[in-house]
Structure formats: structure tokens, C-alpha cells
Backbone as CSV, one residue per row, in Angstrom:
resi,resn,N_x,N_y,N_z,CA_x,CA_y,CA_z,C_x,C_y,C_z
1,MET,-12.126,-10.677,-21.670,-11.447,-10.909,-20.424,-12.146,-11.916,-19.598
2,ASN,-11.382,-12.770,-18.891,-11.794,-13.937,-18.165,-12.436,-13.426,-16.828
3,ASN,-13.732,-13.648,-16.605,-14.364,-13.213,-15.361,-14.424,-14.418,-14.331
4,GLN,-13.851,-15.505,-14.685,-13.903,-16.528,-13.684,-12.647,-16.513,-12.856
5,PRO,-12.857,-15.955,-11.519,-11.662,-15.667,-10.695,-10.830,-16.847,-10.321
6,ASN,-11.274,-17.984,-10.294,-10.420,-19.163,-9.836,-10.086,-20.063,-10.957
7,GLU,-10.439,-19.873,-12.157,-10.224,-20.783,-13.334,-8.853,-21.001,-13.622
8,ASN,-7.992,-20.018,-13.610,-6.622,-20.106,-14.034,-5.588,-19.960,-12.883
9,ILE,-5.989,-20.210,-11.685,-5.147,-19.949,-10.513,-4.314,-21.275,-10.267
10,SER,-3.015,-21.044,-10.047,-2.158,-22.296,-9.710,-2.598,-22.846,-8.391
11,GLY,-2.027,-24.069,-8.223,-2.205,-24.834,-6.925,-1.622,-23.930,-5.650
12,PHE,-0.409,-23.443,-5.967,0.219,-22.667,-4.854,-0.643,-21.376,-4.561
13,GLU,-1.176,-20.819,-5.480,-2.056,-19.610,-5.373,-3.252,-19.939,-4.572
14,LYS,-3.857,-21.128,-4.824,-5.102,-21.519,-4.108,-4.744,-21.802,-2.657
15,VAL,-3.653,-22.394,-2.450,-3.198,-22.818,-1.065,-2.881,-21.484,-0.270
16,SER,-2.192,-20.682,-0.916,-1.864,-19.443,-0.190,-2.981,-18.481,0.062
17,ASN,-3.956,-18.438,-0.900,-5.158,-17.793,-0.720,-5.909,-18.262,0.470
18,THR,-6.025,-19.656,0.559,-6.723,-20.372,1.724,-6.144,-20.007,2.978
19,ILE,-4.868,-20.283,3.049,-4.086,-19.951,4.309,-4.275,-18.571,4.814
20,THR,-4.140,-17.629,3.787,-4.216,-16.141,4.163,-5.681,-15.841,4.632
21,SER,-6.661,-16.446,4.007,-8.023,-16.258,4.430,-8.370,-16.803,5.837
22,TYR,-7.882,-18.021,6.145,-8.166,-18.670,7.357,-7.262,-18.192,8.567
23,SER,-6.050,-17.772,8.221,-5.038,-17.368,9.259,-5.550,-16.125,10.056
24,GLY,-6.357,-15.379,9.356,-6.914,-14.145,10.041,-8.259,-14.286,10.710
25,SER,-8.715,-15.508,10.652,-10.040,-15.736,11.184,-10.026,-16.012,12.706
26,SER,-11.228,-15.806,13.251,-11.373,-16.037,14.734,-11.075,-17.422,15.159
27,PRO,-11.609,-18.410,14.530,-11.245,-19.830,14.911,-9.795,-20.173,14.988
28,VAL,-9.019,-19.657,13.958,-7.606,-19.950,13.938,-6.951,-19.187,15.094
29,PHE,-7.385,-17.927,15.405,-6.810,-17.232,16.536,-7.126,-17.885,17.741
30,LEU,-8.352,-18.375,17.905,-8.710,-19.105,19.251,-7.902,-20.416,19.343
31,ALA,-7.683,-21.125,18.217,-6.948,-22.297,18.300,-5.518,-22.030,18.701
32,ALA,-4.919,-20.849,18.210,-3.534,-20.497,18.634,-3.384,-20.156,20.109
33,VAL,-4.500,-19.392,20.582,-4.520,-19.125,22.026,-4.649,-20.410,22.812
34,VAL,-5.492,-21.423,22.437,-5.610,-22.673,23.208,-4.354,-23.416,23.146
35,LEU,-3.587,-23.509,22.014,-2.344,-24.136,21.975,-1.263,-23.487,22.919
36,ILE,-1.221,-22.258,23.001,-0.346,-21.419,23.868,-0.738,-21.877,25.404
37,LEU,-2.027,-21.870,25.668,-2.574,-22.127,27.053,-2.089,-23.540,27.452
38,ILE,-2.279,-24.420,26.447,-1.837,-25.829,26.689,-0.389,-25.994,27.015
39,TRP,0.400,-25.206,26.178,1.808,-25.167,26.310,2.120,-24.614,27.695
40,GLY,1.544,-23.523,28.073,1.861,-22.757,29.247,1.505,-23.769,30.461
41,ILE,0.342,-24.401,30.449,-0.146,-25.308,31.556,0.753,-26.491,31.612
42,SER,1.311,-26.852,30.479,2.206,-28.167,30.490,3.601,-27.789,31.081
43,GLY,3.923,-26.496,31.288,5.205,-26.088,31.855,5.639,-26.868,33.094
44,PRO,4.752,-26.933,34.107,5.153,-27.604,35.355,5.348,-29.062,35.201
45,ILE,4.642,-29.643,34.218,4.739,-31.154,33.952,6.100,-31.315,33.332
46,PHE,6.649,-30.558,32.544,7.932,-30.743,31.896,9.061,-29.944,32.609
47,GLY,8.739,-29.352,33.882,9.721,-28.753,34.677,10.290,-27.508,34.020
48,TYR,9.458,-26.906,33.194,9.968,-25.689,32.448,11.416,-25.875,31.829
49,SER,11.509,-27.068,31.215,12.907,-27.473,30.705,13.185,-26.647,29.450
50,ASP,14.437,-26.732,29.089,15.028,-26.034,27.785,14.155,-26.627,26.500
51,THR,13.907,-27.868,26.583,13.153,-28.552,25.528,11.657,-28.002,25.380
52,TRP,11.095,-27.792,26.471,9.720,-27.306,26.624,9.769,-25.806,26.089
53,LEU,10.755,-24.999,26.394,10.843,-23.651,25.838,11.078,-23.693,24.338
54,LEU,12.017,-24.647,23.916,12.391,-24.764,22.538,11.288,-25.115,21.548
55,ILE,10.269,-25.833,22.036,9.204,-26.247,21.352,8.351,-25.094,20.887
56,VAL,7.997,-24.179,21.794,7.183,-22.997,21.442,7.955,-22.040,20.651
57,ASN,9.292,-21.816,20.961,10.121,-20.900,20.204,10.269,-21.261,18.763
58,THR,10.661,-22.586,18.557,10.777,-23.050,17.269,9.480,-23.043,16.417
59,GLY,8.397,-23.513,17.025,7.051,-23.468,16.296,6.631,-22.065,15.973
60,THR,6.712,-21.118,16.796,6.341,-19.704,16.496,7.237,-19.060,15.519
61,SER,8.523,-19.418,15.603,9.517,-18.827,14.652,9.214,-19.402,13.231
62,ILE,9.034,-20.631,13.089,8.672,-21.206,11.760,7.372,-20.648,11.297
63,ILE,6.307,-20.498,12.057,5.084,-20.002,11.574,5.193,-18.557,11.165
64,THR,5.929,-17.770,11.942,6.169,-16.425,11.684,6.935,-16.159,10.383
65,PHE,7.967,-16.924,10.235,8.726,-16.818,8.998,7.964,-17.134,7.799
66,LEU,7.114,-18.137,7.816,6.275,-18.495,6.639,5.196,-17.467,6.438
67,MET,4.582,-17.063,7.532,3.468,-16.114,7.426,3.895,-14.656,6.865
68,VAL,5.178,-14.303,7.068,5.734,-13.060,6.606,5.682,-13.068,5.001
69,PHE,5.990,-14.189,4.458,6.024,-14.351,2.953,4.591,-14.332,2.395
70,LEU,3.727,-15.101,3.161,2.348,-15.177,2.660,1.649,-13.825,2.823
71,ILE,1.887,-13.108,3.969,1.291,-11.749,3.996,1.865,-10.793,2.932
72,GLN,3.133,-10.740,2.720,3.712,-9.958,1.665,3.133,-10.335,0.236
73,LYS,2.930,-11.589,0.042,2.351,-11.988,-1.336,1.002,-11.441,-1.356
74,SER,0.308,-11.622,-0.360,-1.160,-11.107,-0.258,-1.270,-9.613,-0.378
75,GLN,-0.458,-8.760,0.319,-0.332,-7.391,0.172,0.041,-6.964,-1.353
76,ASN,1.015,-7.619,-1.858,1.452,-7.267,-3.261,0.236,-7.433,-4.344
77,LYS,-0.456,-8.605,-3.976,-1.594,-8.887,-4.905,-2.687,-7.875,-4.681
78,GLU,-2.996,-7.584,-3.507,-4.020,-6.551,-3.058,-3.613,-5.134,-3.631
79,SER,-2.345,-4.848,-3.547,-1.813,-3.494,-3.987,-1.952,-3.390,-5.523
80,ILE,-1.660,-4.456,-6.234,-1.836,-4.421,-7.709,-3.359,-4.385,-8.073
81,ALA,-4.157,-5.093,-7.424,-5.664,-5.007,-7.724,-6.145,-3.575,-7.404
82,VAL,-5.805,-2.951,-6.332,-6.267,-1.562,-6.063,-5.732,-0.658,-7.092
83,GLN,-4.491,-0.753,-7.484,-3.777,0.103,-8.410,-4.507,-0.026,-9.758
84,LEU,-4.957,-1.252,-10.150,-5.673,-1.390,-11.433,-7.036,-0.746,-11.368
85,LYS,-7.650,-0.955,-10.227,-8.946,-0.348,-10.048,-8.877,1.233,-10.213
86,LEU,-7.821,1.806,-9.480,-7.677,3.213,-9.586,-7.364,3.625,-11.025
87,ASN,-6.511,2.883,-11.686,-6.175,3.192,-13.135,-7.394,3.227,-14.003
88,GLU,-8.309,2.282,-13.699,-9.500,2.191,-14.502,-10.350,3.447,-14.253
89,LEU,-10.433,3.941,-12.966,-11.208,5.110,-12.682,-10.636,6.335,-13.383
90,ILE,-9.258,6.471,-13.315,-8.597,7.520,-13.946,-8.745,7.561,-15.452
91,ALA,-8.531,6.387,-15.990,-8.735,6.235,-17.546,-10.141,6.594,-17.939
92,ALA,-11.193,6.218,-17.077,-12.565,6.448,-17.476,-13.036,7.923,-17.284
93,ASN,-12.303,8.720,-16.469,-12.707,10.050,-16.226,-11.940,10.977,-17.221
94,ASN,-12.656,11.694,-18.090,-12.104,12.553,-19.048,-11.332,13.721,-18.500
95,ASN,-11.705,14.115,-17.186,-11.108,15.254,-16.607,-9.811,14.821,-15.768
96,ALA,-9.632,13.565,-15.587,-8.453,13.121,-14.856,-7.146,13.151,-15.650
97,SER,-6.099,13.357,-14.925,-4.692,13.403,-15.572,-4.377,11.963,-15.789
98,ASN,-4.027,11.650,-17.112,-3.403,10.367,-17.300,-2.065,10.075,-16.864
99,ARG,-1.322,11.185,-16.456,-0.076,10.994,-15.898,-0.038,10.180,-14.574
100,LEU,-1.247,9.967,-14.015,-1.366,9.322,-12.725,-1.522,7.800,-13.033
101,LEU,-1.718,7.292,-14.157,-1.758,5.856,-14.542,-0.405,5.323,-14.253
102,ASN,-0.451,4.221,-13.480,0.820,3.489,-13.179,1.845,4.401,-12.382
103,ILE,1.337,5.175,-11.587,2.163,6.130,-10.807,3.052,5.355,-9.908
104,GLN,2.682,4.045,-9.504,3.511,3.281,-8.651,4.857,3.023,-9.176
105,ASP,5.134,3.113,-10.485,6.326,2.926,-11.069,7.376,4.133,-11.036
106,LEU,6.862,5.267,-10.577,7.703,6.413,-10.518,8.730,6.265,-9.356
107,SER,9.767,6.959,-9.420,10.794,6.995,-8.340,10.179,7.773,-7.165
108,GLU,10.817,7.717,-6.072,10.344,8.514,-4.927,10.545,9.981,-5.158
109,GLU,11.526,10.294,-5.840,11.729,11.788,-6.158,10.689,12.338,-7.133
110,GLN,10.292,11.518,-8.143,9.284,11.910,-9.082,7.841,11.974,-8.275
111,LEU,7.651,11.057,-7.368,6.344,11.084,-6.580,6.394,12.348,-5.730
112,ASN,7.510,12.727,-5.037,7.637,13.860,-4.227,7.278,15.125,-5.194
113,ASN,7.855,15.141,-6.304,7.605,16.211,-7.234,6.202,16.366,-7.667
114,LEU,5.487,15.365,-7.952,4.099,15.353,-8.303,3.290,15.801,-7.008
115,TYR,3.775,15.307,-5.804,3.097,15.758,-4.662,3.125,17.222,-4.538
116,GLU,4.194,17.833,-4.738,4.355,19.328,-4.690,3.275,20.053,-5.657
117,HIS,3.231,19.351,-6.880,2.387,19.996,-7.866,0.858,19.872,-7.288
118,TYR,0.507,18.796,-6.597,-0.798,18.710,-6.096,-0.934,19.709,-4.912
119,ARG,0.071,19.922,-4.190,-0.114,21.038,-3.065,-0.336,22.346,-3.776
120,THR,0.391,22.607,-4.943,0.091,23.793,-5.613,-1.322,23.817,-6.220
121,LEU,-1.890,22.682,-6.548,-3.193,22.534,-7.019,-4.235,22.953,-5.951
122,VAL,-3.913,22.495,-4.731,-4.772,22.802,-3.587,-4.717,24.436,-3.340
123,GLU,-3.641,24.955,-3.510,-3.387,26.397,-3.416,-4.267,27.146,-4.474
124,LEU,-4.170,26.620,-5.688,-4.966,27.238,-6.776,-6.451,27.209,-6.480
125,THR,-6.848,26.024,-6.022,-8.331,25.802,-5.582,-8.792,26.719,-4.546
126,GLN,-7.890,26.934,-3.587,-8.194,27.836,-2.478,-8.278,29.296,-2.927
127,LYS,-7.470,29.626,-3.851,-7.427,31.041,-4.383,-8.549,31.378,-5.342
128,SER,-9.070,30.338,-5.924,-10.166,30.519,-6.957,-11.367,30.991,-6.261
129,LYS,-12.160,31.692,-7.001,-13.406,32.262,-6.481,-14.497,31.170,-6.271
130,SER,-14.272,30.161,-6.897,-15.297,28.925,-6.809,-14.617,27.828,-6.421
131,ASN,-15.149,27.078,-5.383,-14.550,25.743,-5.069,-14.910,24.752,-5.915
132,THR,-15.850,24.959,-6.792,-16.293,23.920,-7.838,-15.433,24.083,-9.073
133,GLN,-14.744,25.084,-9.216,-13.918,25.308,-10.504,-12.684,24.225,-10.428
134,SER,-12.665,23.467,-11.546,-11.678,22.418,-11.768,-10.342,22.909,-12.165
135,HIS,-9.331,22.307,-11.484,-7.899,22.569,-11.844,-7.233,21.277,-12.104
136,SER,-6.249,21.299,-12.978,-5.591,19.959,-13.318,-4.114,20.096,-12.835
137,VAL,-3.475,18.908,-12.861,-2.033,18.806,-12.398,-1.347,19.764,-13.470
138,GLU,-1.759,19.793,-14.682,-1.069,20.575,-15.704,-1.177,22.101,-15.160
139,ASP,-2.317,22.502,-14.713,-2.506,23.973,-14.174,-1.436,24.202,-13.090
140,ALA,-1.278,23.170,-12.158,-0.450,23.343,-11.037,1.000,23.399,-11.530
141,ILE,1.389,22.660,-12.485,2.795,22.586,-13.079,3.016,23.979,-13.643
142,GLU,2.067,24.417,-14.444,2.210,25.723,-15.117,2.258,26.786,-14.030
143,SER,1.540,26.829,-13.044,1.452,27.799,-11.974,2.882,27.835,-11.287
144,THR,3.360,26.538,-11.005,4.730,26.402,-10.355,5.864,27.002,-11.203
145,GLU,5.799,26.637,-12.551,6.828,27.193,-13.469,6.689,28.752,-13.425
146,GLU,5.438,29.317,-13.557,5.348,30.765,-13.541,5.820,31.336,-12.269
147,ALA,5.549,30.765,-11.166,6.153,31.226,-9.908,7.585,31.238,-9.840
148,MET,8.208,30.219,-10.460,9.666,30.052,-10.393,10.288,31.135,-11.347
149,LYS,9.632,31.461,-12.470,10.082,32.515,-13.368,9.943,33.868,-12.663
150,ASP,8.895,34.085,-11.949,8.705,35.381,-11.275,9.789,35.537,-10.135
151,ASP,10.008,34.347,-9.468,11.089,34.461,-8.428,12.468,34.686,-9.026
152,LEU,12.841,34.187,-10.161,13.984,34.393,-10.851,14.162,35.869,-11.367
153,LEU,13.108,36.414,-11.832,13.078,37.830,-12.315,13.244,38.744,-11.078
154,LYS,12.521,38.466,-9.995,12.737,39.309,-8.724,14.231,39.151,-8.231
155,HIS,14.765,37.962,-8.288,16.112,37.749,-7.874,17.098,38.452,-8.753
156,ASP,16.867,38.432,-10.144,17.726,39.198,-11.041,17.654,40.696,-10.834
157,LYS,16.410,41.266,-10.607,16.338,42.720,-10.403,16.939,43.163,-9.075
158,LYS,16.814,42.213,-8.093,17.455,42.530,-6.813,18.996,42.576,-6.935
159,ASN,19.495,41.750,-7.751,20.965,41.646,-7.798,21.575,42.734,-8.834
160,ASN,20.744,43.326,-9.624,21.275,44.344,-10.477,21.050,45.743,-10.116
């Protein structure tokens, strides 16, 4: 695997990384504040005209529009990097459930279902005599299935 982080990065990637890094810095924030102050102070000089207002509105709209895409690109990249790191930790741990690898590709319904299994896992852990006893997602699924069968049996007995 290539460990040189910037060796195969495209020109656009380099520019967007640079802009993303600098746009959140203190000097850039201070420069933006200074520009707004200069614009505000210049208001009386230009008689607070429509053109004077249009300059700041157009400038901020363009910058905001472009920054939304850069921020989204940065968040997507960060999300993938974090997901890969988590996948590596899951894959490296023999006790971890591999079903959590690439969990971000599941539908919202599947994620909610898995979330419910983890809630069951918490209940199993709380009911166990030892807080150090390990339970797996599979244990939670099995417990949920058993509880559903018990509920069905109780419901059948009640109706008969």
C-alpha cells in the first residue's frame, strides 16, 4: 500500500484540501471580518446605494455556494477515512461482529433493526451477573427471536 499521502493526489484535490484547510483558519476569518468592516465603513461614502449592497450580497453568495461543495467534499472524505479506520478495528478484533463492516451501506431500516439488536445487547449485559461477560450481536438477535417466539406462544395460549 502506498504510504505517501500526497503522491497520487490530483490538482483539484490539492487545491480543495488547501482551501479547506485555510478557510477554517484564524487569519482567513480575520481577513473576512476586516473586509466586512471596510465594506460597512464605506457605506456612507457610497450613500448605502443598491450597488454597494449588491457587492457584499453577491460576494458572500458566491463564496457560500462554493464553500458548501468544498465542505461536503471534505466531510465525505473524512467520513470514508473514519469508516475505514473503524472497519480495520472491527476486522482486527476477533470478538467483534463482522456484520458491522461497511455498515454505512445499509438502509435506514436495516440500521434501525441493528440498533434494536444492540439495545437488546445492552439489556443482556445488564441482566448478566458479570458486567465483564461478553455478548455479541448474534446473542442479541437470538434473544430477540426467542422473546418473539415466547410472545407468540403466550398470544396463542391466550386466544385458545
